[in-house]
C-alpha positions, 0 to 999 in steps of 0.5 A: 228290674228286668224288661217285660218279655216281648211276645212276637206277633202271631203269624196269620195263616193264609187260610185264616186270612182268606176266611176272616179277612176283609174282602174288597172287590177290585175287579171282575174276571170276565172270561169266566163262565161264572162270576169270578171277582178279583179281590184284596183281603186283609186281616191283622196286618196281613194282606193278599189278593184273591179270587172270590166266586159267589154262589149267587153267580153260579150257573146251574148245571144239570149233571151237578145238581147237588151242592154248589161249585164253591163247595166242590172247589173247597173239597178239591183243595182239601183232597190236594192238601191231604196228598201233601202235594199242595197242587191247589191254592189255599181255598176256603168257603166264606161269606163275602160282599155277594154272599157265600162263596169260594175264596182262593188265594191269587197265584202270581204266574212265574215270569220264567215259565208259563202254561204254554211250556206245558202244552203244544201242538206239533206235527207228526204222529209221535211226540218228541222226547220229553212230551206225551201225546194227548191226541190229534186236534183239528187246526184247520180244514182237513188239517190236524196236529198232535196235541201233547203235554210235557212229561213233567212230574208236576203234571203227573201228580195233577193227573193223579189228583184229577183222577181222584176228584173226578175232574170234568174240566182240566183245561190248559188255562187251569194250569198255573206255573208259579214261583220256585217251580211250583205248579197249581191247578185251579177251577175245580167246580165240576168235580166229585161227581158220582159218575165217571166224568174225568175229562182232561188234557193230561192223558199222556200217562193213561194206562201206564204204571203209577209211580211209587210216590203216587201209590203211597199217596193213594194209600194215605188217601184211602185211610183219610177217606175211611168213614169217620177219618179226617178227610171224609169228615171234612168232605161230608160238609162239602159233597154228598155221601154218594160222591164221597163213596165214589171217591173212595172207589176211584182211589181203590181202583187205582191202587188195585190196578196200579195204573193211571186210568184210561178214558172210559169212552162214555164221556168226552175225554178231552174238554172243549175248548182245551184251553 
């Protein structure tokens, strides 16, 4: 008599863990402007740490009156996944101890690299090789320094993603270098506005030609954002029809120009504080 076949345990995905697992609040990140809770989550033998941002802890924003910040965070993750670049940590919308909110897997920063290696203040008017200029910053009474970011392919991909989702708050503190050379962007609550509100530190490529890779990704996004297509259907659950249409228009504009967008002049181009 042969032994019964052993069925290996099912592998729980990170998205399933976040969506279905038991959330336990471990602490609060007090530096954030809205409620951000540090939690553990466990499901079917798998456990991880995560960030939980309940809708109840969001402060209303006059220029983002529709939906919730949590929904926009999830929408940014969905677009990031559609690019294939994986620039946003796994993010879901779920119920938690304080009601519905965004739940995002916690990213442990790399010990070998930190966000300070991606941004710097330097003397002079031109960046050194390997760096891109953002603009002059006041560092004291009557004194300025040149704010620069690294000429890094990971940052360049993130600059493209931010332009697509119309990120109004890409600060230095929202850049998370992680293990194995990965780089993540976090805090995407103020995105997808139908009006141009792109505000970022990643202006170093403004007006420069997009890479071939970026153009291929944008063409793929155009297809995924078509009415009835997968990404458009998912985003319709999270943001307004006008915001989806504006996202399509931004993708089309970048494909038509073949260039990274430039500051519009109608909105502060750099977030404050920048970190």
